[in-house]
PyMOL Python script that loads the backbone (N, CA, C, O; Angstrom):
from pymol import cmd

cmd.read_pdbstr("""\
ATOM      1  N   SER A   1       9.555  16.976 134.248  1.00  0.00           N
ATOM      2  CA  SER A   1       9.568  16.465 132.881  1.00  0.00           C
ATOM      3  C   SER A   1       9.043  15.103 132.854  1.00  0.00           C
ATOM      4  O   SER A   1       8.496  14.732 131.816  1.00  0.00           O
ATOM      5  N   VAL A   2       9.131  14.286 133.868  1.00  0.00           N
ATOM      6  CA  VAL A   2       8.530  12.894 133.935  1.00  0.00           C
ATOM      7  C   VAL A   2       7.073  13.074 133.970  1.00  0.00           C
ATOM      8  O   VAL A   2       6.343  12.361 133.280  1.00  0.00           O
ATOM      9  N   GLY A   3       6.598  14.029 134.771  1.00  0.00           N
ATOM     10  CA  GLY A   3       5.046  14.494 134.732  1.00  0.00           C
ATOM     11  C   GLY A   3       4.557  14.768 133.411  1.00  0.00           C
ATOM     12  O   GLY A   3       3.469  14.348 133.018  1.00  0.00           O
ATOM     13  N   ILE A   4       5.358  15.480 132.697  1.00  0.00           N
ATOM     14  CA  ILE A   4       4.895  15.967 131.333  1.00  0.00           C
ATOM     15  C   ILE A   4       4.758  14.764 130.400  1.00  0.00           C
ATOM     16  O   ILE A   4       3.894  14.745 129.523  1.00  0.00           O
ATOM     17  N   GLY A   5       5.656  13.713 130.603  1.00  0.00           N
ATOM     18  CA  GLY A   5       5.506  12.613 129.758  1.00  0.00           C
ATOM     19  C   GLY A   5       4.362  11.560 130.246  1.00  0.00           C
ATOM     20  O   GLY A   5       3.679  10.912 129.452  1.00  0.00           O
ATOM     21  N   VAL A   6       4.270  11.496 131.391  1.00  0.00           N
ATOM     22  CA  VAL A   6       3.119  10.750 132.082  1.00  0.00           C
ATOM     23  C   VAL A   6       1.710  11.350 131.506  1.00  0.00           C
ATOM     24  O   VAL A   6       0.905  10.650 130.891  1.00  0.00           O
ATOM     25  N   LEU A   7       1.531  12.663 131.770  1.00  0.00           N
ATOM     26  CA  LEU A   7       0.226  13.240 131.447  1.00  0.00           C
ATOM     27  C   LEU A   7       0.033  13.189 129.776  1.00  0.00           C
ATOM     28  O   LEU A   7      -1.049  12.879 129.277  1.00  0.00           O
ATOM     29  N   SER A   8       1.021  13.475 129.109  1.00  0.00           N
ATOM     30  CA  SER A   8       0.873  13.418 127.631  1.00  0.00           C
ATOM     31  C   SER A   8       0.552  12.029 126.973  1.00  0.00           C
ATOM     32  O   SER A   8      -0.123  11.891 125.953  1.00  0.00           O
ATOM     33  N   ALA A   9       1.150  10.985 127.725  1.00  0.00           N
ATOM     34  CA  ALA A   9       0.915   9.649 127.354  1.00  0.00           C
ATOM     35  C   ALA A   9      -0.599   9.352 127.636  1.00  0.00           C
ATOM     36  O   ALA A   9      -1.297   8.747 126.822  1.00  0.00           O
ATOM     37  N   ILE A  10      -1.097   9.850 128.928  1.00  0.00           N
ATOM     38  CA  ILE A  10      -2.512   9.522 129.123  1.00  0.00           C
ATOM     39  C   ILE A  10      -3.441  10.189 128.350  1.00  0.00           C
ATOM     40  O   ILE A  10      -4.480   9.612 128.030  1.00  0.00           O
ATOM     41  N   PHE A  11      -3.191  11.439 127.971  1.00  0.00           N
ATOM     42  CA  PHE A  11      -4.221  12.130 127.167  1.00  0.00           C
ATOM     43  C   PHE A  11      -4.046  12.045 125.665  1.00  0.00           C
ATOM     44  O   PHE A  11      -4.952  12.459 124.943  1.00  0.00           O
ATOM     45  N   ASP A  12      -2.879  11.506 125.120  1.00  0.00           N
ATOM     46  CA  ASP A  12      -2.618  11.400 123.682  1.00  0.00           C
ATOM     47  C   ASP A  12      -2.029  10.064 123.516  1.00  0.00           C
ATOM     48  O   ASP A  12      -0.894   9.804 123.915  1.00  0.00           O
ATOM     49  N   ASP A  13      -2.756   9.262 122.959  1.00  0.00           N
ATOM     50  CA  ASP A  13      -2.119   7.905 122.552  1.00  0.00           C
ATOM     51  C   ASP A  13      -1.022   8.013 121.501  1.00  0.00           C
ATOM     52  O   ASP A  13      -0.111   7.185 121.493  1.00  0.00           O
ATOM     53  N   SER A  14      -1.081   9.045 120.578  1.00  0.00           N
ATOM     54  CA  SER A  14      -0.038   9.024 119.458  1.00  0.00           C
ATOM     55  C   SER A  14       1.339   9.625 120.117  1.00  0.00           C
ATOM     56  O   SER A  14       2.407   9.481 119.523  1.00  0.00           O
ATOM     57  N   PHE A  15       1.255  10.321 121.399  1.00  0.00           N
ATOM     58  CA  PHE A  15       2.535  10.771 121.890  1.00  0.00           C
ATOM     59  C   PHE A  15       3.467   9.834 122.125  1.00  0.00           C
ATOM     60  O   PHE A  15       4.652  10.045 121.865  1.00  0.00           O
ATOM     61  N   ILE A  16       2.976   8.547 122.712  1.00  0.00           N
ATOM     62  CA  ILE A  16       4.091   7.579 123.035  1.00  0.00           C
ATOM     63  C   ILE A  16       4.799   7.114 121.674  1.00  0.00           C
ATOM     64  O   ILE A  16       6.021   6.967 121.654  1.00  0.00           O
ATOM     65  N   ARG A  17       4.067   6.901 120.612  1.00  0.00           N
ATOM     66  CA  ARG A  17       4.650   6.595 119.392  1.00  0.00           C
ATOM     67  C   ARG A  17       5.636   7.716 118.827  1.00  0.00           C
ATOM     68  O   ARG A  17       6.597   7.355 118.149  1.00  0.00           O
ATOM     69  N   LEU A  18       5.450   8.884 119.055  1.00  0.00           N
ATOM     70  CA  LEU A  18       6.199  10.014 118.736  1.00  0.00           C
ATOM     71  C   LEU A  18       7.601   9.938 119.480  1.00  0.00           C
ATOM     72  O   LEU A  18       8.693  10.087 118.931  1.00  0.00           O
ATOM     73  N   ILE A  19       7.372   9.670 120.875  1.00  0.00           N
ATOM     74  CA  ILE A  19       8.626   9.598 121.748  1.00  0.00           C
ATOM     75  C   ILE A  19       9.438   8.390 121.633  1.00  0.00           C
ATOM     76  O   ILE A  19      10.664   8.473 121.548  1.00  0.00           O
ATOM     77  N   LEU A  20       8.735   7.115 121.624  1.00  0.00           N
ATOM     78  CA  LEU A  20       9.468   5.934 121.718  1.00  0.00           C
ATOM     79  C   LEU A  20       9.550   5.196 120.397  1.00  0.00           C
ATOM     80  O   LEU A  20      10.244   4.185 120.291  1.00  0.00           O
ATOM     81  N   SER A  21       8.854   5.689 119.396  1.00  0.00           N
ATOM     82  CA  SER A  21       8.889   5.170 117.915  1.00  0.00           C
ATOM     83  C   SER A  21       7.863   4.004 117.584  1.00  0.00           C
ATOM     84  O   SER A  21       7.654   3.089 118.381  1.00  0.00           O
ATOM     85  N   ASP A  22       7.337   4.089 116.542  1.00  0.00           N
ATOM     86  CA  ASP A  22       6.190   3.050 116.250  1.00  0.00           C
ATOM     87  C   ASP A  22       6.807   1.588 116.313  1.00  0.00           C
ATOM     88  O   ASP A  22       6.065   0.705 116.744  1.00  0.00           O
ATOM     89  N   GLY A  23       7.962   1.285 115.963  1.00  0.00           N
ATOM     90  CA  GLY A  23       8.598   0.047 115.937  1.00  0.00           C
ATOM     91  C   GLY A  23       8.782  -0.666 117.354  1.00  0.00           C
ATOM     92  O   GLY A  23       8.570  -1.867 117.519  1.00  0.00           O
ATOM     93  N   TYR A  24       9.203   0.216 118.366  1.00  0.00           N
ATOM     94  CA  TYR A  24       9.379  -0.166 119.760  1.00  0.00           C
ATOM     95  C   TYR A  24       7.831  -0.363 120.254  1.00  0.00           C
ATOM     96  O   TYR A  24       7.574  -1.408 120.851  1.00  0.00           O
ATOM     97  N   VAL A  25       6.887   0.502 120.055  1.00  0.00           N
ATOM     98  CA  VAL A  25       5.646   0.310 120.682  1.00  0.00           C
ATOM     99  C   VAL A  25       4.872  -0.908 119.942  1.00  0.00           C
ATOM    100  O   VAL A  25       4.216  -1.667 120.654  1.00  0.00           O
ATOM    101  N   ASN A  26       4.913  -1.089 118.783  1.00  0.00           N
ATOM    102  CA  ASN A  26       4.376  -2.249 117.975  1.00  0.00           C
ATOM    103  C   ASN A  26       4.830  -3.587 118.625  1.00  0.00           C
ATOM    104  O   ASN A  26       4.106  -4.525 118.958  1.00  0.00           O
ATOM    105  N   LYS A  27       6.287  -3.473 118.744  1.00  0.00           N
ATOM    106  CA  LYS A  27       6.916  -4.768 119.128  1.00  0.00           C
ATOM    107  C   LYS A  27       6.614  -5.058 120.596  1.00  0.00           C
ATOM    108  O   LYS A  27       6.557  -6.219 121.004  1.00  0.00           O
ATOM    109  N   THR A  28       6.406  -3.922 121.451  1.00  0.00           N
ATOM    110  CA  THR A  28       6.020  -4.197 122.858  1.00  0.00           C
ATOM    111  C   THR A  28       4.549  -4.696 122.896  1.00  0.00           C
ATOM    112  O   THR A  28       4.244  -5.628 123.641  1.00  0.00           O
ATOM    113  N   LEU A  29       3.683  -4.117 122.143  1.00  0.00           N
ATOM    114  CA  LEU A  29       2.329  -4.626 122.065  1.00  0.00           C
ATOM    115  C   LEU A  29       2.310  -6.159 121.651  1.00  0.00           C
ATOM    116  O   LEU A  29       1.719  -7.006 122.321  1.00  0.00           O
ATOM    117  N   GLU A  30       2.882  -6.386 120.701  1.00  0.00           N
ATOM    118  CA  GLU A  30       3.081  -7.903 120.171  1.00  0.00           C
ATOM    119  C   GLU A  30       3.586  -8.753 121.341  1.00  0.00           C
ATOM    120  O   GLU A  30       3.043  -9.827 121.601  1.00  0.00           O
ATOM    121  N   ASN A  31       4.592  -8.294 122.028  1.00  0.00           N
ATOM    122  CA  ASN A  31       5.131  -9.164 123.217  1.00  0.00           C
ATOM    123  C   ASN A  31       4.122  -9.235 124.318  1.00  0.00           C
ATOM    124  O   ASN A  31       4.106 -10.241 125.027  1.00  0.00           O
ATOM    125  N   ILE A  32       3.292  -8.272 124.521  1.00  0.00           N
ATOM    126  CA  ILE A  32       2.251  -8.296 125.590  1.00  0.00           C
ATOM    127  C   ILE A  32       1.257  -9.299 125.177  1.00  0.00           C
ATOM    128  O   ILE A  32       0.867 -10.069 126.054  1.00  0.00           O
ATOM    129  N   LYS A  33       0.747  -9.426 123.905  1.00  0.00           N
ATOM    130  CA  LYS A  33      -0.224 -10.364 123.509  1.00  0.00           C
ATOM    131  C   LYS A  33       0.307 -11.771 123.552  1.00  0.00           C
ATOM    132  O   LYS A  33      -0.444 -12.732 123.720  1.00  0.00           O
ATOM    133  N   ASN A  34       1.698 -11.894 123.389  1.00  0.00           N
ATOM    134  CA  ASN A  34       2.326 -13.162 123.535  1.00  0.00           C
ATOM    135  C   ASN A  34       2.622 -13.739 125.017  1.00  0.00           C
ATOM    136  O   ASN A  34       3.046 -14.848 125.340  1.00  0.00           O
ATOM    137  N   GLY A  35       2.264 -12.638 125.806  1.00  0.00           N
ATOM    138  CA  GLY A  35       2.505 -13.006 127.287  1.00  0.00           C
ATOM    139  C   GLY A  35       3.726 -12.657 127.920  1.00  0.00           C
ATOM    140  O   GLY A  35       3.914 -13.054 129.071  1.00  0.00           O
ATOM    141  N   ASN A  36       4.610 -11.953 127.322  1.00  0.00           N
ATOM    142  CA  ASN A  36       5.983 -11.697 127.738  1.00  0.00           C
ATOM    143  C   ASN A  36       6.239 -10.177 127.463  1.00  0.00           C
ATOM    144  O   ASN A  36       6.898  -9.855 126.474  1.00  0.00           O
ATOM    145  N   PRO A  37       5.749  -9.274 128.285  1.00  0.00           N
ATOM    146  CA  PRO A  37       5.948  -7.848 127.839  1.00  0.00           C
ATOM    147  C   PRO A  37       7.321  -7.324 127.823  1.00  0.00           C
ATOM    148  O   PRO A  37       7.588  -6.327 127.152  1.00  0.00           O
ATOM    149  N   THR A  38       8.242  -7.961 128.550  1.00  0.00           N
ATOM    150  CA  THR A  38       9.675  -7.455 128.506  1.00  0.00           C
ATOM    151  C   THR A  38      10.600  -8.353 127.659  1.00  0.00           C
ATOM    152  O   THR A  38      11.813  -8.381 127.869  1.00  0.00           O
ATOM    153  N   ALA A  39       9.984  -9.111 126.666  1.00  0.00           N
ATOM    154  CA  ALA A  39      10.847  -9.816 125.819  1.00  0.00           C
ATOM    155  C   ALA A  39      11.876  -8.893 124.945  1.00  0.00           C
ATOM    156  O   ALA A  39      12.982  -9.282 124.569  1.00  0.00           O
ATOM    157  N   VAL A  40      11.381  -7.748 124.717  1.00  0.00           N
ATOM    158  CA  VAL A  40      12.294  -6.860 124.002  1.00  0.00           C
ATOM    159  C   VAL A  40      13.718  -6.684 124.627  1.00  0.00           C
ATOM    160  O   VAL A  40      14.654  -6.338 123.905  1.00  0.00           O
ATOM    161  N   TYR A  41      13.891  -6.920 125.972  1.00  0.00           N
ATOM    162  CA  TYR A  41      15.025  -6.798 126.727  1.00  0.00           C
ATOM    163  C   TYR A  41      15.802  -8.237 126.964  1.00  0.00           C
ATOM    164  O   TYR A  41      16.844  -8.395 127.601  1.00  0.00           O
ATOM    165  N   ASN A  42      15.051  -9.205 126.310  1.00  0.00           N
ATOM    166  CA  ASN A  42      15.653 -10.630 126.548  1.00  0.00           C
ATOM    167  C   ASN A  42      16.544 -11.022 125.424  1.00  0.00           C
ATOM    168  O   ASN A  42      17.225 -12.043 125.525  1.00  0.00           O
ATOM    169  N   SER A  43      16.585 -10.289 124.375  1.00  0.00           N
ATOM    170  CA  SER A  43      17.475 -10.625 123.205  1.00  0.00           C
ATOM    171  C   SER A  43      18.828 -10.444 123.782  1.00  0.00           C
ATOM    172  O   SER A  43      19.065  -9.618 124.663  1.00  0.00           O
ATOM    173  N   GLY A  44      19.861 -11.376 123.172  1.00  0.00           N
ATOM    174  CA  GLY A  44      21.302 -11.141 123.605  1.00  0.00           C
ATOM    175  C   GLY A  44      21.502 -11.659 124.901  1.00  0.00           C
ATOM    176  O   GLY A  44      20.601 -12.152 125.580  1.00  0.00           O
ATOM    177  N   THR A  45      22.840 -11.533 125.291  1.00  0.00           N
ATOM    178  CA  THR A  45      23.365 -12.058 126.695  1.00  0.00           C
ATOM    179  C   THR A  45      23.153 -11.077 127.684  1.00  0.00           C
ATOM    180  O   THR A  45      22.840  -9.930 127.362  1.00  0.00           O
ATOM    181  N   ASN A  46      23.306 -11.448 128.949  1.00  0.00           N
ATOM    182  CA  ASN A  46      23.332 -10.455 130.186  1.00  0.00           C
ATOM    183  C   ASN A  46      24.293  -9.497 130.044  1.00  0.00           C
ATOM    184  O   ASN A  46      24.050  -8.332 130.362  1.00  0.00           O
ATOM    185  N   TRP A  47      25.549  -9.893 129.529  1.00  0.00           N
ATOM    186  CA  TRP A  47      26.574  -8.976 129.479  1.00  0.00           C
ATOM    187  C   TRP A  47      26.413  -8.097 128.329  1.00  0.00           C
ATOM    188  O   TRP A  47      26.873  -6.961 128.440  1.00  0.00           O
ATOM    189  N   GLY A  48      25.772  -8.468 127.116  1.00  0.00           N
ATOM    190  CA  GLY A  48      25.558  -7.537 126.105  1.00  0.00           C
ATOM    191  C   GLY A  48      24.509  -6.503 126.449  1.00  0.00           C
ATOM    192  O   GLY A  48      24.607  -5.361 126.000  1.00  0.00           O
ATOM    193  N   GLY A  49      23.559  -6.850 127.192  1.00  0.00           N
ATOM    194  CA  GLY A  49      22.626  -5.779 127.729  1.00  0.00           C
ATOM    195  C   GLY A  49      23.164  -4.950 128.725  1.00  0.00           C
ATOM    196  O   GLY A  49      22.773  -3.787 128.828  1.00  0.00           O
ATOM    197  N   PHE A  50      24.109  -5.469 129.550  1.00  0.00           N
ATOM    198  CA  PHE A  50      24.660  -4.632 130.514  1.00  0.00           C
ATOM    199  C   PHE A  50      25.726  -3.569 129.900  1.00  0.00           C
ATOM    200  O   PHE A  50      25.790  -2.418 130.331  1.00  0.00           O
ATOM    201  N   ILE A  51      26.525  -4.037 128.896  1.00  0.00           N
ATOM    202  CA  ILE A  51      27.378  -3.083 128.190  1.00  0.00           C
ATOM    203  C   ILE A  51      26.530  -2.082 127.345  1.00  0.00           C
ATOM    204  O   ILE A  51      26.894  -0.911 127.238  1.00  0.00           O
ATOM    205  N   GLY A  52      25.366  -2.562 126.729  1.00  0.00           N
ATOM    206  CA  GLY A  52      24.637  -1.578 125.973  1.00  0.00           C
ATOM    207  C   GLY A  52      24.077  -0.593 126.784  1.00  0.00           C
ATOM    208  O   GLY A  52      24.124   0.572 126.391  1.00  0.00           O
ATOM    209  N   ILE A  53      23.494  -0.895 127.973  1.00  0.00           N
ATOM    210  CA  ILE A  53      22.868   0.085 128.853  1.00  0.00           C
ATOM    211  C   ILE A  53      23.945   1.018 129.541  1.00  0.00           C
ATOM    212  O   ILE A  53      23.679   2.178 129.853  1.00  0.00           O
ATOM    213  N   THR A  54      25.128   0.457 129.749  1.00  0.00           N
ATOM    214  CA  THR A  54      26.176   1.314 130.362  1.00  0.00           C
ATOM    215  C   THR A  54      26.638   2.181 129.320  1.00  0.00           C
ATOM    216  O   THR A  54      26.720   3.368 129.634  1.00  0.00           O
ATOM    217  N   PHE A  55      26.967   1.855 128.122  1.00  0.00           N
ATOM    218  CA  PHE A  55      27.315   2.865 127.125  1.00  0.00           C
ATOM    219  C   PHE A  55      26.287   3.941 126.767  1.00  0.00           C
ATOM    220  O   PHE A  55      26.598   5.083 126.429  1.00  0.00           O
ATOM    221  N   ASN A  56      25.074   3.492 126.867  1.00  0.00           N
ATOM    222  CA  ASN A  56      24.033   4.419 126.665  1.00  0.00           C
ATOM    223  C   ASN A  56      23.998   5.459 127.793  1.00  0.00           C
ATOM    224  O   ASN A  56      23.826   6.647 127.522  1.00  0.00           O
ATOM    225  N   ASN A  57      24.136   5.088 128.884  1.00  0.00           N
ATOM    226  CA  ASN A  57      24.076   6.041 130.223  1.00  0.00           C
ATOM    227  C   ASN A  57      25.322   6.823 130.031  1.00  0.00           C
ATOM    228  O   ASN A  57      25.235   8.044 130.156  1.00  0.00           O
ATOM    229  N   LEU A  58      26.413   6.318 129.759  1.00  0.00           N
ATOM    230  CA  LEU A  58      27.722   7.136 129.559  1.00  0.00           C
ATOM    231  C   LEU A  58      27.609   8.271 128.502  1.00  0.00           C
ATOM    232  O   LEU A  58      28.075   9.394 128.691  1.00  0.00           O
ATOM    233  N   TYR A  59      26.965   7.896 127.391  1.00  0.00           N
ATOM    234  CA  TYR A  59      26.695   8.864 126.270  1.00  0.00           C
ATOM    235  C   TYR A  59      25.649   9.862 126.643  1.00  0.00           C
ATOM    236  O   TYR A  59      25.715  10.991 126.157  1.00  0.00           O
ATOM    237  N   VAL A  60      24.769   9.567 127.396  1.00  0.00           N
ATOM    238  CA  VAL A  60      23.901  10.653 127.899  1.00  0.00           C
ATOM    239  C   VAL A  60      24.547  11.543 128.807  1.00  0.00           C
ATOM    240  O   VAL A  60      24.476  12.767 128.691  1.00  0.00           O
ATOM    241  N   GLY A  61      25.270  10.867 129.845  1.00  0.00           N
ATOM    242  CA  GLY A  61      25.978  11.794 130.763  1.00  0.00           C
ATOM    243  C   GLY A  61      26.998  12.633 130.154  1.00  0.00           C
ATOM    244  O   GLY A  61      27.167  13.758 130.624  1.00  0.00           O
ATOM    245  N   LEU A  62      27.716  12.228 129.150  1.00  0.00           N
ATOM    246  CA  LEU A  62      28.727  12.864 128.519  1.00  0.00           C
ATOM    247  C   LEU A  62      28.166  14.122 127.618  1.00  0.00           C
ATOM    248  O   LEU A  62      28.742  15.207 127.531  1.00  0.00           O
ATOM    249  N   LYS A  63      26.948  13.778 126.972  1.00  0.00           N
ATOM    250  CA  LYS A  63      26.325  14.783 126.229  1.00  0.00           C
ATOM    251  C   LYS A  63      25.829  15.842 127.229  1.00  0.00           C
ATOM    252  O   LYS A  63      25.980  17.034 126.959  1.00  0.00           O
ATOM    253  N   ALA A  64      25.257  15.463 128.344  1.00  0.00           N
ATOM    254  CA  ALA A  64      24.676  16.499 129.273  1.00  0.00           C
ATOM    255  C   ALA A  64      25.947  17.414 129.781  1.00  0.00           C
ATOM    256  O   ALA A  64      25.890  18.643 129.825  1.00  0.00           O
ATOM    257  N   PHE A  65      27.104  16.642 130.158  1.00  0.00           N
ATOM    258  CA  PHE A  65      28.286  17.441 130.495  1.00  0.00           C
ATOM    259  C   PHE A  65      28.694  18.458 129.453  1.00  0.00           C
ATOM    260  O   PHE A  65      28.908  19.628 129.773  1.00  0.00           O
ATOM    261  N   ALA A  66      28.812  17.996 128.129  1.00  0.00           N
ATOM    262  CA  ALA A  66      29.237  18.641 127.050  1.00  0.00           C
ATOM    263  C   ALA A  66      28.450  19.774 126.907  1.00  0.00           C
ATOM    264  O   ALA A  66      28.997  20.869 126.771  1.00  0.00           O
ATOM    265  N   PHE A  67      27.055  19.648 126.919  1.00  0.00           N
ATOM    266  CA  PHE A  67      26.183  20.782 126.718  1.00  0.00           C
ATOM    267  C   PHE A  67      26.197  21.725 127.644  1.00  0.00           C
ATOM    268  O   PHE A  67      25.613  22.785 127.422  1.00  0.00           O
ATOM    269  N   GLY A  68      26.892  21.497 128.886  1.00  0.00           N
ATOM    270  CA  GLY A  68      27.024  22.415 129.907  1.00  0.00           C
ATOM    271  C   GLY A  68      27.761  23.733 129.381  1.00  0.00           C
ATOM    272  O   GLY A  68      27.623  24.776 130.021  1.00  0.00           O
ATOM    273  N   ILE A  69      28.504  23.698 128.278  1.00  0.00           N
ATOM    274  CA  ILE A  69      29.013  24.888 127.700  1.00  0.00           C
ATOM    275  C   ILE A  69      27.992  25.903 127.298  1.00  0.00           C
ATOM    276  O   ILE A  69      28.360  27.064 127.118  1.00  0.00           O
ATOM    277  N   THR A  70      26.868  25.597 127.158  1.00  0.00           N
ATOM    278  CA  THR A  70      25.763  26.412 126.795  1.00  0.00           C
ATOM    279  C   THR A  70      25.097  27.301 127.853  1.00  0.00           C
ATOM    280  O   THR A  70      24.130  28.036 127.656  1.00  0.00           O
ATOM    281  N   GLY A  71      25.820  27.105 129.110  1.00  0.00           N
ATOM    282  CA  GLY A  71      25.347  27.729 130.183  1.00  0.00           C
ATOM    283  C   GLY A  71      24.213  27.083 130.946  1.00  0.00           C
ATOM    284  O   GLY A  71      23.525  27.730 131.737  1.00  0.00           O
ATOM    285  N   GLY A  72      24.022  25.762 130.692  1.00  0.00           N
ATOM    286  CA  GLY A  72      23.242  24.908 131.371  1.00  0.00           C
ATOM    287  C   GLY A  72      21.953  24.641 130.424  1.00  0.00           C
ATOM    288  O   GLY A  72      21.204  23.704 130.698  1.00  0.00           O
ATOM    289  N   ILE A  73      21.714  25.442 129.353  1.00  0.00           N
ATOM    290  CA  ILE A  73      20.505  25.322 128.602  1.00  0.00           C
ATOM    291  C   ILE A  73      20.674  24.030 127.858  1.00  0.00           C
ATOM    292  O   ILE A  73      19.674  23.320 127.750  1.00  0.00           O
ATOM    293  N   GLY A  74      21.784  23.637 127.340  1.00  0.00           N
ATOM    294  CA  GLY A  74      21.841  22.193 126.524  1.00  0.00           C
ATOM    295  C   GLY A  74      21.422  21.120 127.690  1.00  0.00           C
ATOM    296  O   GLY A  74      20.466  20.354 127.575  1.00  0.00           O
ATOM    297  N   THR A  75      22.221  21.180 128.743  1.00  0.00           N
ATOM    298  CA  THR A  75      21.971  20.244 129.829  1.00  0.00           C
ATOM    299  C   THR A  75      20.512  20.065 130.277  1.00  0.00           C
ATOM    300  O   THR A  75      19.988  18.968 130.469  1.00  0.00           O
ATOM    301  N   ALA A  76      19.907  21.264 130.424  1.00  0.00           N
ATOM    302  CA  ALA A  76      18.391  21.205 130.673  1.00  0.00           C
ATOM    303  C   ALA A  76      17.745  20.546 129.718  1.00  0.00           C
ATOM    304  O   ALA A  76      16.894  19.724 130.058  1.00  0.00           O
ATOM    305  N   TYR A  77      18.021  20.774 128.349  1.00  0.00           N
ATOM    306  CA  TYR A  77      17.492  20.070 127.394  1.00  0.00           C
ATOM    307  C   TYR A  77      17.419  18.480 127.374  1.00  0.00           C
ATOM    308  O   TYR A  77      16.400  17.809 127.212  1.00  0.00           O
ATOM    309  N   VAL A  78      18.770  18.001 127.582  1.00  0.00           N
ATOM    310  CA  VAL A  78      18.969  16.637 127.847  1.00  0.00           C
ATOM    311  C   VAL A  78      18.306  16.027 128.988  1.00  0.00           C
ATOM    312  O   VAL A  78      17.861  14.880 128.971  1.00  0.00           O
ATOM    313  N   LEU A  79      18.242  16.913 130.099  1.00  0.00           N
ATOM    314  CA  LEU A  79      17.356  16.296 131.281  1.00  0.00           C
ATOM    315  C   LEU A  79      15.790  16.255 130.956  1.00  0.00           C
ATOM    316  O   LEU A  79      15.050  15.373 131.393  1.00  0.00           O
ATOM    317  N   LEU A  80      15.392  17.252 130.187  1.00  0.00           N
ATOM    318  CA  LEU A  80      13.999  17.402 129.947  1.00  0.00           C
ATOM    319  C   LEU A  80      13.503  16.236 128.938  1.00  0.00           C
ATOM    320  O   LEU A  80      12.497  15.538 129.062  1.00  0.00           O
ATOM    321  N   SER A  81      14.402  16.208 127.979  1.00  0.00           N
ATOM    322  CA  SER A  81      14.005  15.042 126.943  1.00  0.00           C
ATOM    323  C   SER A  81      14.062  13.684 127.543  1.00  0.00           C
ATOM    324  O   SER A  81      13.198  12.855 127.255  1.00  0.00           O
ATOM    325  N   ASN A  82      14.969  13.428 128.310  1.00  0.00           N
ATOM    326  CA  ASN A  82      15.067  12.135 129.011  1.00  0.00           C
ATOM    327  C   ASN A  82      14.020  11.998 129.905  1.00  0.00           C
ATOM    328  O   ASN A  82      13.458  10.903 129.905  1.00  0.00           O
ATOM    329  N   GLY A  83      13.588  12.931 130.738  1.00  0.00           N
ATOM    330  CA  GLY A  83      12.425  12.864 131.652  1.00  0.00           C
ATOM    331  C   GLY A  83      11.112  12.532 130.908  1.00  0.00           C
ATOM    332  O   GLY A  83      10.319  11.696 131.342  1.00  0.00           O
ATOM    333  N   ILE A  84      10.919  13.238 129.748  1.00  0.00           N
ATOM    334  CA  ILE A  84       9.840  12.981 128.955  1.00  0.00           C
ATOM    335  C   ILE A  84       9.679  11.631 128.515  1.00  0.00           C
ATOM    336  O   ILE A  84       8.606  11.030 128.580  1.00  0.00           O
ATOM    337  N   MET A  85      10.843  11.107 128.026  1.00  0.00           N
ATOM    338  CA  MET A  85      10.907   9.772 127.519  1.00  0.00           C
ATOM    339  C   MET A  85      10.605   8.791 128.751  1.00  0.00           C
ATOM    340  O   MET A  85       9.762   7.909 128.588  1.00  0.00           O
ATOM    341  N   LEU A  86      11.178   8.901 129.811  1.00  0.00           N
ATOM    342  CA  LEU A  86      10.890   8.177 130.962  1.00  0.00           C
ATOM    343  C   LEU A  86       9.351   8.207 131.439  1.00  0.00           C
ATOM    344  O   LEU A  86       8.713   7.217 131.798  1.00  0.00           O
ATOM    345  N   GLY A  87       8.973   9.265 131.388  1.00  0.00           N
ATOM    346  CA  GLY A  87       7.336   9.416 131.729  1.00  0.00           C
ATOM    347  C   GLY A  87       6.601   8.756 130.684  1.00  0.00           C
ATOM    348  O   GLY A  87       5.624   8.145 131.116  1.00  0.00           O
ATOM    349  N   SER A  88       6.759   8.698 129.537  1.00  0.00           N
ATOM    350  CA  SER A  88       5.990   8.252 128.490  1.00  0.00           C
ATOM    351  C   SER A  88       6.142   6.805 128.550  1.00  0.00           C
ATOM    352  O   SER A  88       5.164   6.088 128.337  1.00  0.00           O
ATOM    353  N   PHE A  89       7.363   6.281 128.840  1.00  0.00           N
ATOM    354  CA  PHE A  89       7.607   4.950 128.934  1.00  0.00           C
ATOM    355  C   PHE A  89       6.671   4.190 130.040  1.00  0.00           C
ATOM    356  O   PHE A  89       6.792   2.979 130.224  1.00  0.00           O
TER     357      PHE A  89
END
""", "prot")
cmd.dss("prot")
cmd.show_as("cartoon", "prot")
cmd.util.cbc("prot")
cmd.orient("prot")
């Protein structure tokens, strides 16, 4: 699924905007022009970022676990969608 994201991002510029949103892509492009491509992650405190990432990971893991009730189909969807997002990133 990561390969799907990478190849889709290489061959279709609009794919990244579809997956990551226009706002995120525009903000990142502006930060690159300003010389700080990772500025989107510099807002807030270190603890705030840690807590936000932790809760997001717990949410995704819980969702994948809960979707296991579908016989693994829902879990496969969560893994596929997150892999595509990672590849396009």
